C-alpha atoms as an extended CHARMM CRD file, in Angstrom:
* protein
*
       289  EXT
         1         1  MET       CA            -24.9600000000      -18.5200000000      -46.9670000000  PROA      1               0.0000000000
         2         2  LYS       CA            -26.3690000000      -21.9960000000      -46.3030000000  PROA      2               0.0000000000
         3         3  PRO       CA            -24.4230000000      -24.6340000000      -44.0660000000  PROA      3               0.0000000000
         4         4  PRO       CA            -23.6650000000      -27.9960000000      -45.9300000000  PROA      4               0.0000000000
         5         5  PRO       CA            -25.9370000000      -30.8380000000      -45.0370000000  PROA      5               0.0000000000
         6         6  PHE       CA            -25.4770000000      -32.6680000000      -41.6330000000  PROA      6               0.0000000000
         7         7  ALA       CA            -27.4870000000      -35.1540000000      -39.5110000000  PROA      7               0.0000000000
         8         8  TYR       CA            -29.0580000000      -33.5360000000      -36.6340000000  PROA      8               0.0000000000
         9         9  GLU       CA            -29.1510000000      -35.1990000000      -32.9000000000  PROA      9               0.0000000000
        10        10  CYS       CA            -30.9520000000      -33.6830000000      -30.1500000000  PROA      10              0.0000000000
        11        11  PRO       CA            -30.3440000000      -35.5930000000      -26.8770000000  PROA      11              0.0000000000
        12        12  THR       CA            -31.7470000000      -34.7850000000      -23.3740000000  PROA      12              0.0000000000
        13        13  GLU       CA            -29.2290000000      -36.5520000000      -21.4130000000  PROA      13              0.0000000000
        14        14  VAL       CA            -25.4300000000      -35.9420000000      -20.8390000000  PROA      14              0.0000000000
        15        15  ALA       CA            -24.5320000000      -39.6400000000      -21.4910000000  PROA      15              0.0000000000
        16        16  ASP       CA            -26.6410000000      -39.9760000000      -24.8790000000  PROA      16              0.0000000000
        17        17  ALA       CA            -24.7280000000      -36.6170000000      -25.8970000000  PROA      17              0.0000000000
        18        18  VAL       CA            -20.9420000000      -38.3820000000      -25.0530000000  PROA      18              0.0000000000
        19        19  ALA       CA            -22.3120000000      -41.5620000000      -26.7850000000  PROA      19              0.0000000000
        20        20  LEU       CA            -23.2320000000      -39.5640000000      -30.0030000000  PROA      20              0.0000000000
        21        21  LEU       CA            -19.7220000000      -37.7910000000      -30.0960000000  PROA      21              0.0000000000
        22        22  ALA       CA            -18.1850000000      -41.2750000000      -29.3690000000  PROA      22              0.0000000000
        23        23  ALA       CA            -20.0280000000      -42.7650000000      -32.2060000000  PROA      23              0.0000000000
        24        24  HSD       CA            -19.3030000000      -40.3510000000      -34.5520000000  PROA      24              0.0000000000
        25        25  GLY       CA            -15.8420000000      -38.9740000000      -33.7090000000  PROA      25              0.0000000000
        26        26  ALA       CA            -14.4180000000      -36.1010000000      -35.4100000000  PROA      26              0.0000000000
        27        27  ASP       CA            -17.4080000000      -36.0370000000      -37.7830000000  PROA      27              0.0000000000
        28        28  ALA       CA            -19.3850000000      -34.7690000000      -35.1650000000  PROA      28              0.0000000000
        29        29  ARG       CA            -19.7780000000      -31.1170000000      -33.3420000000  PROA      29              0.0000000000
        30        30  PRO       CA            -21.7590000000      -30.4380000000      -30.2740000000  PROA      30              0.0000000000
        31        31  LEU       CA            -24.0030000000      -27.2100000000      -30.6420000000  PROA      31              0.0000000000
        32        32  ALA       CA            -24.2590000000      -25.1050000000      -27.4570000000  PROA      32              0.0000000000
        33        33  GLY       CA            -25.2820000000      -21.2770000000      -27.8930000000  PROA      33              0.0000000000
        34        34  GLY       CA            -24.3560000000      -21.2400000000      -31.8070000000  PROA      34              0.0000000000
        35        35  GLN       CA            -23.0910000000      -17.7050000000      -31.6990000000  PROA      35              0.0000000000
        36        36  SER       CA            -19.6310000000      -19.0760000000      -32.8790000000  PROA      36              0.0000000000
        37        37  LEU       CA            -20.5170000000      -22.3430000000      -34.7330000000  PROA      37              0.0000000000
        38        38  VAL       CA            -23.4910000000      -21.5500000000      -36.8380000000  PROA      38              0.0000000000
        39        39  PRO       CA            -21.4980000000      -18.8060000000      -38.7130000000  PROA      39              0.0000000000
        40        40  LEU       CA            -18.7250000000      -21.4150000000      -39.3150000000  PROA      40              0.0000000000
        41        41  LEU       CA            -21.4450000000      -23.7770000000      -40.7720000000  PROA      41              0.0000000000
        42        42  ASN       CA            -23.1150000000      -20.8090000000      -42.9670000000  PROA      42              0.0000000000
        43        43  PHE       CA            -19.6370000000      -20.0350000000      -44.3640000000  PROA      43              0.0000000000
        44        44  ARG       CA            -18.6100000000      -23.5380000000      -44.7090000000  PROA      44              0.0000000000
        45        45  LEU       CA            -15.5830000000      -23.5030000000      -42.5270000000  PROA      45              0.0000000000
        46        46  ALA       CA            -16.9950000000      -26.3310000000      -40.6720000000  PROA      46              0.0000000000
        47        47  ARG       CA            -18.4660000000      -29.4210000000      -42.0910000000  PROA      47              0.0000000000
        48        48  PRO       CA            -19.6000000000      -31.7970000000      -39.6200000000  PROA      48              0.0000000000
        49        49  ALA       CA            -21.6200000000      -34.9290000000      -40.6780000000  PROA      49              0.0000000000
        50        50  VAL       CA            -23.4990000000      -34.7960000000      -37.6120000000  PROA      50              0.0000000000
        51        51  LEU       CA            -24.5420000000      -31.8810000000      -35.0580000000  PROA      51              0.0000000000
        52        52  VAL       CA            -25.3450000000      -32.8100000000      -31.4270000000  PROA      52              0.0000000000
        53        53  ASP       CA            -27.5070000000      -30.0830000000      -30.0620000000  PROA      53              0.0000000000
        54        54  LEU       CA            -27.0300000000      -29.7650000000      -26.2160000000  PROA      54              0.0000000000
        55        55  ASN       CA            -29.8550000000      -27.3100000000      -25.6000000000  PROA      55              0.0000000000
        56        56  ARG       CA            -32.2400000000      -29.5240000000      -24.1620000000  PROA      56              0.0000000000
        57        57  ILE       CA            -29.8630000000      -31.2700000000      -21.3850000000  PROA      57              0.0000000000
        58        58  ALA       CA            -31.3450000000      -29.2990000000      -18.4140000000  PROA      58              0.0000000000
        59        59  ALA       CA            -28.4750000000      -31.0640000000      -16.4010000000  PROA      59              0.0000000000
        60        60  LEU       CA            -25.6590000000      -28.6110000000      -18.0840000000  PROA      60              0.0000000000
        61        61  GLY       CA            -27.3810000000      -25.4010000000      -17.2400000000  PROA      61              0.0000000000
        62        62  HSD       CA            -26.5430000000      -24.8610000000      -13.2340000000  PROA      62              0.0000000000
        63        63  VAL       CA            -24.9080000000      -22.2120000000      -11.7290000000  PROA      63              0.0000000000
        64        64  THR       CA            -24.2640000000      -22.8900000000       -8.0780000000  PROA      64              0.0000000000
        65        65  VAL       CA            -21.7030000000      -22.1720000000       -5.0730000000  PROA      65              0.0000000000
        66        66  GLU       CA            -20.6950000000      -25.3320000000       -3.4370000000  PROA      66              0.0000000000
        67        67  ASN       CA            -17.9850000000      -25.5340000000       -0.4410000000  PROA      67              0.0000000000
        68        68  GLY       CA            -17.2650000000      -22.0660000000       -1.4430000000  PROA      68              0.0000000000
        69        69  ALA       CA            -16.3760000000      -23.0750000000       -4.9980000000  PROA      69              0.0000000000
        70        70  LEU       CA            -18.1730000000      -21.7300000000       -8.3980000000  PROA      70              0.0000000000
        71        71  ARG       CA            -19.5220000000      -24.3310000000      -10.3590000000  PROA      71              0.0000000000
        72        72  ILE       CA            -21.0900000000      -23.7260000000      -13.6990000000  PROA      72              0.0000000000
        73        73  GLY       CA            -22.7410000000      -26.1340000000      -16.2560000000  PROA      73              0.0000000000
        74        74  ALA       CA            -21.0490000000      -25.6890000000      -19.5820000000  PROA      74              0.0000000000
        75        75  MET       CA            -24.5240000000      -24.7780000000      -20.9690000000  PROA      75              0.0000000000
        76        76  ALA       CA            -25.3150000000      -21.9780000000      -18.6060000000  PROA      76              0.0000000000
        77        77  ARG       CA            -25.9160000000      -18.9120000000      -20.5420000000  PROA      77              0.0000000000
        78        78  GLN       CA            -23.7220000000      -15.9870000000      -20.4700000000  PROA      78              0.0000000000
        79        79  ALA       CA            -26.2970000000      -13.6610000000      -19.4010000000  PROA      79              0.0000000000
        80        80  ALA       CA            -27.6310000000      -15.5760000000      -16.4410000000  PROA      80              0.0000000000
        81        81  VAL       CA            -23.8710000000      -15.9670000000      -14.9340000000  PROA      81              0.0000000000
        82        82  GLU       CA            -23.6620000000      -12.1160000000      -15.3010000000  PROA      82              0.0000000000
        83        83  ALA       CA            -26.8680000000      -11.6920000000      -13.6210000000  PROA      83              0.0000000000
        84        84  ASP       CA            -26.3440000000      -13.9700000000      -10.8870000000  PROA      84              0.0000000000
        85        85  PRO       CA            -25.6690000000      -12.2170000000       -7.4590000000  PROA      85              0.0000000000
        86        86  GLY       CA            -23.7870000000      -14.9700000000       -6.1640000000  PROA      86              0.0000000000
        87        87  VAL       CA            -21.2370000000      -14.9470000000       -8.8100000000  PROA      87              0.0000000000
        88        88  ALA       CA            -20.9340000000      -10.9010000000       -8.3570000000  PROA      88              0.0000000000
        89        89  ARG       CA            -20.2090000000      -11.1020000000       -4.8460000000  PROA      89              0.0000000000
        90        90  GLY       CA            -17.8530000000      -13.8240000000       -5.1000000000  PROA      90              0.0000000000
        91        91  TRP       CA            -16.2550000000      -13.6970000000       -8.4540000000  PROA      91              0.0000000000
        92        92  PRO       CA            -16.5490000000      -10.0800000000       -9.6270000000  PROA      92              0.0000000000
        93        93  LEU       CA            -13.7210000000      -10.2560000000      -12.3020000000  PROA      93              0.0000000000
        94        94  LEU       CA            -15.7950000000      -12.7470000000      -14.1350000000  PROA      94              0.0000000000
        95        95  THR       CA            -19.3760000000      -10.7680000000      -14.0060000000  PROA      95              0.0000000000
        96        96  ASP       CA            -17.0980000000       -7.7270000000      -15.3260000000  PROA      96              0.0000000000
        97        97  ALA       CA            -15.6970000000       -9.7810000000      -18.1940000000  PROA      97              0.0000000000
        98        98  ILE       CA            -19.0350000000      -11.1930000000      -19.3460000000  PROA      98              0.0000000000
        99        99  SER       CA            -20.5200000000       -7.5740000000      -19.5610000000  PROA      99              0.0000000000
       100       100  HSD       CA            -17.8360000000       -7.1240000000      -22.3490000000  PROA      100             0.0000000000
       101       101  ILE       CA            -18.9700000000       -9.9820000000      -24.4540000000  PROA      101             0.0000000000
       102       102  ALA       CA            -20.4710000000       -8.6840000000      -27.7910000000  PROA      102             0.0000000000
       103       103  HSD       CA            -24.1600000000       -7.6160000000      -26.8730000000  PROA      103             0.0000000000
       104       104  PRO       CA            -27.0140000000       -8.2840000000      -24.5550000000  PROA      104             0.0000000000
       105       105  GLN       CA            -28.7500000000      -10.4550000000      -27.2250000000  PROA      105             0.0000000000
       106       106  ILE       CA            -25.5490000000      -12.3080000000      -27.7510000000  PROA      106             0.0000000000
       107       107  ARG       CA            -25.0890000000      -13.1340000000      -24.3470000000  PROA      107             0.0000000000
       108       108  ASN       CA            -28.5190000000      -14.3820000000      -23.7720000000  PROA      108             0.0000000000
       109       109  ARG       CA            -28.0160000000      -17.2200000000      -26.2320000000  PROA      109             0.0000000000
       110       110  GLY       CA            -24.2500000000      -17.6980000000      -25.6940000000  PROA      110             0.0000000000
       111       111  THR       CA            -22.8880000000      -20.3340000000      -23.4520000000  PROA      111             0.0000000000
       112       112  ILE       CA            -20.0630000000      -20.4140000000      -20.6360000000  PROA      112             0.0000000000
       113       113  GLY       CA            -18.9340000000      -23.4330000000      -22.1810000000  PROA      113             0.0000000000
       114       114  GLY       CA            -19.2570000000      -22.8760000000      -25.7610000000  PROA      114             0.0000000000
       115       115  SER       CA            -16.8930000000      -19.9740000000      -25.6340000000  PROA      115             0.0000000000
       116       116  LEU       CA            -14.5670000000      -21.8610000000      -23.8790000000  PROA      116             0.0000000000
       117       117  ALA       CA            -14.7140000000      -24.9390000000      -25.7770000000  PROA      117             0.0000000000
       118       118  HSD       CA            -14.4090000000      -22.6620000000      -28.9920000000  PROA      118             0.0000000000
       119       119  ASN       CA            -11.4790000000      -20.6740000000      -27.4550000000  PROA      119             0.0000000000
       120       120  ASP       CA            -11.4370000000      -17.8510000000      -29.9580000000  PROA      120             0.0000000000
       121       121  PRO       CA             -7.8690000000      -16.0560000000      -29.6240000000  PROA      121             0.0000000000
       122       122  ALA       CA             -9.5390000000      -12.8080000000      -28.6560000000  PROA      122             0.0000000000
       123       123  ALA       CA            -12.3560000000      -14.0780000000      -26.4150000000  PROA      123             0.0000000000
       124       124  GLU       CA            -13.0630000000      -12.8640000000      -23.0040000000  PROA      124             0.0000000000
       125       125  LEU       CA            -13.9810000000      -16.0740000000      -21.2650000000  PROA      125             0.0000000000
       126       126  PRO       CA            -10.5300000000      -18.2320000000      -21.6530000000  PROA      126             0.0000000000
       127       127  ALA       CA             -8.4290000000      -15.1090000000      -20.3380000000  PROA      127             0.0000000000
       128       128  VAL       CA            -10.6990000000      -14.9020000000      -17.0330000000  PROA      128             0.0000000000
       129       129  MET       CA            -10.7840000000      -18.7080000000      -16.5180000000  PROA      129             0.0000000000
       130       130  LEU       CA             -7.1080000000      -18.7670000000      -16.7920000000  PROA      130             0.0000000000
       131       131  ALA       CA             -6.6810000000      -15.8190000000      -14.4490000000  PROA      131             0.0000000000
       132       132  LEU       CA             -9.0800000000      -17.2200000000      -11.9770000000  PROA      132             0.0000000000
       133       133  ASP       CA             -7.1080000000      -20.6340000000      -12.1130000000  PROA      133             0.0000000000
       134       134  ALA       CA            -10.4710000000      -22.5050000000      -13.2040000000  PROA      134             0.0000000000
       135       135  GLU       CA            -10.8780000000      -26.4500000000      -13.7190000000  PROA      135             0.0000000000
       136       136  MET       CA            -12.8730000000      -27.8380000000      -16.5850000000  PROA      136             0.0000000000
       137       137  THR       CA            -14.6710000000      -30.8640000000      -16.2640000000  PROA      137             0.0000000000
       138       138  ALA       CA            -14.6010000000      -33.0940000000      -19.5110000000  PROA      138             0.0000000000
       139       139  LEU       CA            -16.7110000000      -36.4010000000      -19.9810000000  PROA      139             0.0000000000
       140       140  GLY       CA            -15.7300000000      -38.9070000000      -22.4070000000  PROA      140             0.0000000000
       141       141  PRO       CA            -16.2850000000      -42.7660000000      -23.0630000000  PROA      141             0.0000000000
       142       142  GLU       CA            -13.5540000000      -43.1330000000      -20.7690000000  PROA      142             0.0000000000
       143       143  GLY       CA            -14.9390000000      -41.1890000000      -17.8090000000  PROA      143             0.0000000000
       144       144  THR       CA            -14.6020000000      -37.9750000000      -16.3670000000  PROA      144             0.0000000000
       145       145  ARG       CA            -11.4460000000      -36.0000000000      -16.0790000000  PROA      145             0.0000000000
       146       146  THR       CA            -10.3870000000      -32.7410000000      -14.7190000000  PROA      146             0.0000000000
       147       147  VAL       CA             -8.1780000000      -30.0170000000      -16.9730000000  PROA      147             0.0000000000
       148       148  PRO       CA             -6.7750000000      -27.0900000000      -14.9830000000  PROA      148             0.0000000000
       149       149  SER       CA             -7.3650000000      -23.8980000000      -17.2840000000  PROA      149             0.0000000000
       150       150  GLY       CA             -3.5340000000      -23.3900000000      -17.7310000000  PROA      150             0.0000000000
       151       151  GLU       CA             -3.6450000000      -27.0630000000      -20.0420000000  PROA      151             0.0000000000
       152       152  PHE       CA             -7.2730000000      -26.5480000000      -21.5330000000  PROA      152             0.0000000000
       153       153  PHE       CA             -6.2880000000      -23.8060000000      -23.9620000000  PROA      153             0.0000000000
       154       154  ALA       CA             -4.2650000000      -25.3890000000      -26.6170000000  PROA      154             0.0000000000
       155       155  GLY       CA             -4.1410000000      -23.0270000000      -29.4050000000  PROA      155             0.0000000000
       156       156  THR       CA             -6.2170000000      -20.8760000000      -31.9690000000  PROA      156             0.0000000000
       157       157  MET       CA             -9.8060000000      -22.5510000000      -31.4530000000  PROA      157             0.0000000000
       158       158  GLU       CA             -8.1330000000      -25.5230000000      -29.8350000000  PROA      158             0.0000000000
       159       159  THR       CA             -8.5340000000      -27.2190000000      -26.5050000000  PROA      159             0.0000000000
       160       160  ALA       CA             -7.4450000000      -30.4720000000      -24.5970000000  PROA      160             0.0000000000
       161       161  LEU       CA            -10.8240000000      -31.7790000000      -25.5660000000  PROA      161             0.0000000000
       162       162  ALA       CA            -10.6070000000      -35.1710000000      -27.4430000000  PROA      162             0.0000000000
       163       163  PRO       CA            -13.3580000000      -35.3290000000      -30.3450000000  PROA      163             0.0000000000
       164       164  ASP       CA            -15.3160000000      -37.7690000000      -28.1280000000  PROA      164             0.0000000000
       165       165  GLU       CA            -15.2410000000      -35.6610000000      -24.8930000000  PROA      165             0.0000000000
       166       166  LEU       CA            -17.9420000000      -33.0890000000      -23.7500000000  PROA      166             0.0000000000
       167       167  LEU       CA            -17.0280000000      -29.8720000000      -21.3270000000  PROA      167             0.0000000000
       168       168  THR       CA            -19.6370000000      -30.3920000000      -18.8550000000  PROA      168             0.0000000000
       169       169  GLU       CA            -18.6140000000      -28.1480000000      -15.8810000000  PROA      169             0.0000000000
       170       170  ILE       CA            -16.2240000000      -25.2970000000      -15.0710000000  PROA      170             0.0000000000
       171       171  ARG       CA            -15.1620000000      -24.9560000000      -11.5900000000  PROA      171             0.0000000000
       172       172  VAL       CA            -13.9870000000      -21.8410000000      -10.0970000000  PROA      172             0.0000000000
       173       173  PRO       CA            -11.9090000000      -21.8290000000       -6.7440000000  PROA      173             0.0000000000
       174       174  GLU       CA            -12.8940000000      -19.4740000000       -4.0970000000  PROA      174             0.0000000000
       175       175  LEU       CA            -11.2230000000      -16.2830000000       -3.9630000000  PROA      175             0.0000000000
       176       176  PRO       CA             -9.3570000000      -15.1560000000       -0.4610000000  PROA      176             0.0000000000
       177       177  GLU       CA            -10.6370000000      -12.2500000000        1.1700000000  PROA      177             0.0000000000
       178       178  GLY       CA             -8.9440000000       -8.9840000000       -0.1000000000  PROA      178             0.0000000000
       179       179  THR       CA             -8.6450000000      -10.2070000000       -3.4750000000  PROA      179             0.0000000000
       180       180  GLY       CA             -8.3960000000       -7.1800000000       -5.8500000000  PROA      180             0.0000000000
       181       181  TRP       CA             -9.3010000000       -7.6990000000       -9.5440000000  PROA      181             0.0000000000
       182       182  SER       CA             -9.8430000000       -5.7400000000      -12.7630000000  PROA      182             0.0000000000
       183       183  PHE       CA            -10.8370000000       -6.3840000000      -16.3350000000  PROA      183             0.0000000000
       184       184  ARG       CA             -9.6050000000       -4.1210000000      -18.9660000000  PROA      184             0.0000000000
       185       185  GLU       CA            -10.5440000000       -4.1700000000      -23.0930000000  PROA      185             0.0000000000
       186       186  ALA       CA             -9.9140000000       -2.1610000000      -26.1540000000  PROA      186             0.0000000000
       187       187  ALA       CA            -12.1550000000       -2.7890000000      -29.1380000000  PROA      187             0.0000000000
       188       188  ARG       CA            -12.8490000000       -0.9700000000      -32.3440000000  PROA      188             0.0000000000
       189       189  ARG       CA            -16.2350000000       -0.6150000000      -31.5180000000  PROA      189             0.0000000000
       190       190  GLN       CA            -18.6330000000       -1.7090000000      -28.5930000000  PROA      190             0.0000000000
       191       191  GLY       CA            -19.2840000000       -5.5940000000      -28.8530000000  PROA      191             0.0000000000
       192       192  ASP       CA            -16.7210000000       -6.1680000000      -31.2500000000  PROA      192             0.0000000000
       193       193  PHE       CA            -13.9520000000       -8.9280000000      -30.1860000000  PROA      193             0.0000000000
       194       194  ALA       CA            -11.0530000000       -7.2260000000      -28.1860000000  PROA      194             0.0000000000
       195       195  LEU       CA             -8.2410000000       -5.7780000000      -29.8120000000  PROA      195             0.0000000000
       196       196  VAL       CA             -6.5310000000       -6.5350000000      -26.4180000000  PROA      196             0.0000000000
       197       197  ALA       CA             -8.0150000000       -7.7720000000      -23.0680000000  PROA      197             0.0000000000
       198       198  VAL       CA             -6.2720000000       -7.7660000000      -19.7340000000  PROA      198             0.0000000000
       199       199  ALA       CA             -7.4360000000       -9.4650000000      -16.7250000000  PROA      199             0.0000000000
       200       200  VAL       CA             -5.5280000000       -8.7390000000      -13.5240000000  PROA      200             0.0000000000
       201       201  LEU       CA             -5.8220000000      -10.5690000000      -10.3880000000  PROA      201             0.0000000000
       202       202  LEU       CA             -4.2930000000       -9.7960000000       -6.9370000000  PROA      202             0.0000000000
       203       203  ARG       CA             -4.5030000000      -12.2350000000       -4.1370000000  PROA      203             0.0000000000
       204       204  PRO       CA             -2.9810000000      -11.8170000000       -0.7580000000  PROA      204             0.0000000000
       205       205  SER       CA              0.0980000000      -14.3380000000       -0.1830000000  PROA      205             0.0000000000
       206       206  GLY       CA              2.9030000000      -14.7710000000        2.0200000000  PROA      206             0.0000000000
       207       207  SER       CA              5.6460000000      -13.3500000000       -0.3460000000  PROA      207             0.0000000000
       208       208  SER       CA              7.6620000000      -10.3330000000        0.4340000000  PROA      208             0.0000000000
       209       209  SER       CA              5.2840000000       -8.0530000000       -1.3000000000  PROA      209             0.0000000000
       210       210  GLY       CA              2.1780000000       -9.9620000000        0.1370000000  PROA      210             0.0000000000
       211       211  ILE       CA              0.6830000000      -10.4100000000       -3.2690000000  PROA      211             0.0000000000
       212       212  ASP       CA              0.0990000000      -12.9960000000       -5.5450000000  PROA      212             0.0000000000
       213       213  ALA       CA             -0.5240000000      -12.0030000000       -8.9420000000  PROA      213             0.0000000000
       214       214  ARG       CA             -2.1080000000      -13.2210000000      -12.5050000000  PROA      214             0.0000000000
       215       215  VAL       CA             -1.8760000000      -10.9020000000      -15.4620000000  PROA      215             0.0000000000
       216       216  VAL       CA             -3.3760000000      -12.6500000000      -18.2880000000  PROA      216             0.0000000000
       217       217  VAL       CA             -3.6120000000      -11.1710000000      -22.1940000000  PROA      217             0.0000000000
       218       218  THR       CA             -5.5400000000      -12.0500000000      -24.9240000000  PROA      218             0.0000000000
       219       219  GLY       CA             -5.9130000000      -10.8070000000      -28.3800000000  PROA      219             0.0000000000
       220       220  THR       CA             -2.1980000000      -11.0450000000      -28.8760000000  PROA      220             0.0000000000
       221       221  GLY       CA             -1.5920000000      -14.5760000000      -29.7570000000  PROA      221             0.0000000000
       222       222  ASP       CA             -3.2020000000      -18.2840000000      -30.0790000000  PROA      222             0.0000000000
       223       223  GLY       CA             -5.2800000000      -17.7510000000      -27.0300000000  PROA      223             0.0000000000
       224       224  PRO       CA             -5.0720000000      -16.4090000000      -23.4730000000  PROA      224             0.0000000000
       225       225  GLN       CA             -1.4050000000      -16.0690000000      -21.9190000000  PROA      225             0.0000000000
       226       226  ARG       CA             -0.2430000000      -15.5680000000      -18.8080000000  PROA      226             0.0000000000
       227       227  MET       CA              2.2010000000      -12.7350000000      -18.4790000000  PROA      227             0.0000000000
       228       228  ARG       CA              4.8540000000      -14.3120000000      -15.8780000000  PROA      228             0.0000000000
       229       229  GLU       CA              7.3330000000      -11.8580000000      -16.4390000000  PROA      229             0.0000000000
       230       230  ALA       CA              4.8900000000       -8.9420000000      -15.2470000000  PROA      230             0.0000000000
       231       231  GLU       CA              3.3530000000      -11.4630000000      -12.3230000000  PROA      231             0.0000000000
       232       232  ALA       CA              6.9140000000      -11.4120000000      -11.1580000000  PROA      232             0.0000000000
       233       233  VAL       CA              7.2690000000       -7.7190000000      -10.9920000000  PROA      233             0.0000000000
       234       234  LEU       CA              3.9330000000       -7.4350000000       -8.7840000000  PROA      234             0.0000000000
       235       235  ALA       CA              5.0110000000      -10.0330000000       -6.6980000000  PROA      235             0.0000000000
       236       236  GLU       CA              8.1710000000       -8.9640000000       -5.9420000000  PROA      236             0.0000000000
       237       237  ARG       CA              7.5820000000       -5.2090000000       -5.7840000000  PROA      237             0.0000000000
       238       238  GLY       CA              3.9130000000       -5.0960000000       -4.9880000000  PROA      238             0.0000000000
       239       239  THR       CA              1.9980000000       -2.1440000000       -6.5220000000  PROA      239             0.0000000000
       240       240  GLY       CA              3.5470000000        0.9810000000       -4.9840000000  PROA      240             0.0000000000
       241       241  GLY       CA              5.3340000000        3.1490000000       -6.9720000000  PROA      241             0.0000000000
       242       242  ASP       CA              6.0910000000        2.5610000000      -10.5080000000  PROA      242             0.0000000000
       243       243  ALA       CA              5.4370000000       -1.2630000000       -9.9350000000  PROA      243             0.0000000000
       244       244  CYS       CA              2.2980000000       -1.3080000000      -12.1310000000  PROA      244             0.0000000000
       245       245  GLU       CA              4.1130000000        0.8030000000      -14.9960000000  PROA      245             0.0000000000
       246       246  ALA       CA              6.7620000000       -1.7600000000      -15.0460000000  PROA      246             0.0000000000
       247       247  ALA       CA              4.4700000000       -4.5630000000      -14.8690000000  PROA      247             0.0000000000
       248       248  GLY       CA              2.5810000000       -3.0540000000      -18.2230000000  PROA      248             0.0000000000
       249       249  ASN       CA              6.2270000000       -2.8350000000      -19.6020000000  PROA      249             0.0000000000
       250       250  ALA       CA              7.0310000000       -6.2970000000      -19.0320000000  PROA      250             0.0000000000
       251       251  ALA       CA              3.5210000000       -7.6290000000      -20.4270000000  PROA      251             0.0000000000
       252       252  ALA       CA              4.0180000000       -5.7220000000      -23.6070000000  PROA      252             0.0000000000
       253       253  GLN       CA              7.5300000000       -6.9700000000      -24.0380000000  PROA      253             0.0000000000
       254       254  ALA       CA              6.4970000000      -10.7330000000      -23.5350000000  PROA      254             0.0000000000
       255       255  SER       CA              3.5920000000      -10.3590000000      -25.8710000000  PROA      255             0.0000000000
       256       256  GLU       CA              4.0300000000      -11.3300000000      -29.4130000000  PROA      256             0.0000000000
       257       257  PRO       CA              1.2040000000       -9.8590000000      -31.7500000000  PROA      257             0.0000000000
       258       258  ALA       CA              1.0060000000      -10.0730000000      -35.3530000000  PROA      258             0.0000000000
       259       259  ASP       CA             -0.0560000000       -7.2210000000      -37.7890000000  PROA      259             0.0000000000
       260       260  ASP       CA             -3.6530000000       -7.9290000000      -39.0420000000  PROA      260             0.0000000000
       261       261  PRO       CA             -6.2170000000       -6.1910000000      -40.6830000000  PROA      261             0.0000000000
       262       262  HSD       CA             -7.7290000000       -4.7760000000      -37.5150000000  PROA      262             0.0000000000
       263       263  ALA       CA             -4.5940000000       -3.3770000000      -35.8530000000  PROA      263             0.0000000000
       264       264  PRO       CA             -0.5650000000       -3.2420000000      -36.3930000000  PROA      264             0.0000000000
       265       265  ALA       CA              1.6000000000       -5.5250000000      -33.7510000000  PROA      265             0.0000000000
       266       266  TRP       CA              3.0530000000       -2.2000000000      -32.4950000000  PROA      266             0.0000000000
       267       267  TYR       CA             -0.2760000000       -0.7300000000      -31.4280000000  PROA      267             0.0000000000
       268       268  ARG       CA             -1.3340000000       -4.1310000000      -29.7450000000  PROA      268             0.0000000000
       269       269  GLN       CA              1.6960000000       -4.1010000000      -27.7610000000  PROA      269             0.0000000000
       270       270  ARG       CA              1.0190000000       -0.2960000000      -26.5250000000  PROA      270             0.0000000000
       271       271  LEU       CA             -2.3800000000       -1.3190000000      -25.7140000000  PROA      271             0.0000000000
       272       272  VAL       CA             -0.7620000000       -4.4520000000      -23.5710000000  PROA      272             0.0000000000
       273       273  ALA       CA              1.2770000000       -1.8050000000      -21.6200000000  PROA      273             0.0000000000
       274       274  ALA       CA             -1.4710000000        0.5570000000      -21.0820000000  PROA      274             0.0000000000
       275       275  LEU       CA             -4.3650000000       -1.5840000000      -20.1900000000  PROA      275             0.0000000000
       276       276  THR       CA             -2.1140000000       -3.8450000000      -17.9880000000  PROA      276             0.0000000000
       277       277  ARG       CA             -1.1570000000       -0.4990000000      -16.1220000000  PROA      277             0.0000000000
       278       278  ARG       CA             -4.6260000000        0.6100000000      -15.6130000000  PROA      278             0.0000000000
       279       279  ALA       CA             -6.0170000000       -2.9670000000      -14.6600000000  PROA      279             0.0000000000
       280       280  CYS       CA             -3.0790000000       -3.4060000000      -11.9700000000  PROA      280             0.0000000000
       281       281  ARG       CA             -3.8710000000        0.0830000000      -10.4280000000  PROA      281             0.0000000000
       282       282  GLU       CA             -7.7100000000       -0.7670000000      -10.4100000000  PROA      282             0.0000000000
       283       283  ALA       CA             -7.1710000000       -4.0820000000       -8.7120000000  PROA      283             0.0000000000
       284       284  ALA       CA             -4.5990000000       -2.4890000000       -6.1320000000  PROA      284             0.0000000000
       285       285  MET       CA             -7.2930000000       -0.0060000000       -5.5080000000  PROA      285             0.0000000000
       286       286  ARG       CA             -9.7930000000       -2.7540000000       -4.9020000000  PROA      286             0.0000000000
       287       287  MET       CA             -7.3280000000       -4.8840000000       -2.8600000000  PROA      287             0.0000000000
       288       288  GLY       CA             -6.8110000000       -1.6410000000       -0.6350000000  PROA      288             0.0000000000
       289       289  ARG       CA             -2.7610000000       -1.1510000000       -1.5220000000  PROA      289             0.0000000000
């Protein structure tokens, strides 16, 4: 397969990339790692008139910790973030989730921002950013704006980004001491997209159980979904007794997967229950509960 013809632009500054997107609007597509866009081009499922290559914009490749928060440039390679010791210390949920993405060769090229902006409904990174309460920074002709992760992921391969906006940075807040975490995934083969993946984050809080829970499931709908019923179970009951089992059941009941060639809906629901239960118990263990 060969892509349809397109014009090619390769800016070296963020402002120039935004200007190109603004000039061409919906006819332009930014190119990050290319792991998602290039196959779409080759199958002619995407037909941009202009391709804006971001790979020479050095300013978008940073991975830094500033005032306790993790700041990741949109063009930071997934492998670089996975290998960063500061990320592993402060945000181990992110490190673990990245290790589930495809294969090392893919992660060496794939970018954090590219995966988030593509928002495949079975991708790991959108789910983790939702669990971590990350914020996305977008730059467009009108200036910079910050979009909470809960508002950023709009639907299957859709985000809150306008056609003339560029995702430039992801900010992940500092996690309090004593936070427990877990990422569990089931796929047909190692490196495949997840049939179901679950991210659980348990933070200390002033609630009766002492837990502020985040339970996020991906692979069952249009994108990552917070399982608020499961979070409510853990916030009310903690993680003792059969609370994790109850949270898994609540997440399964709230999920609405559809049958597809890879797995029937009932199987995905059972995976949601099992993976949520296991992730809850592992997060509780890491929290010391």
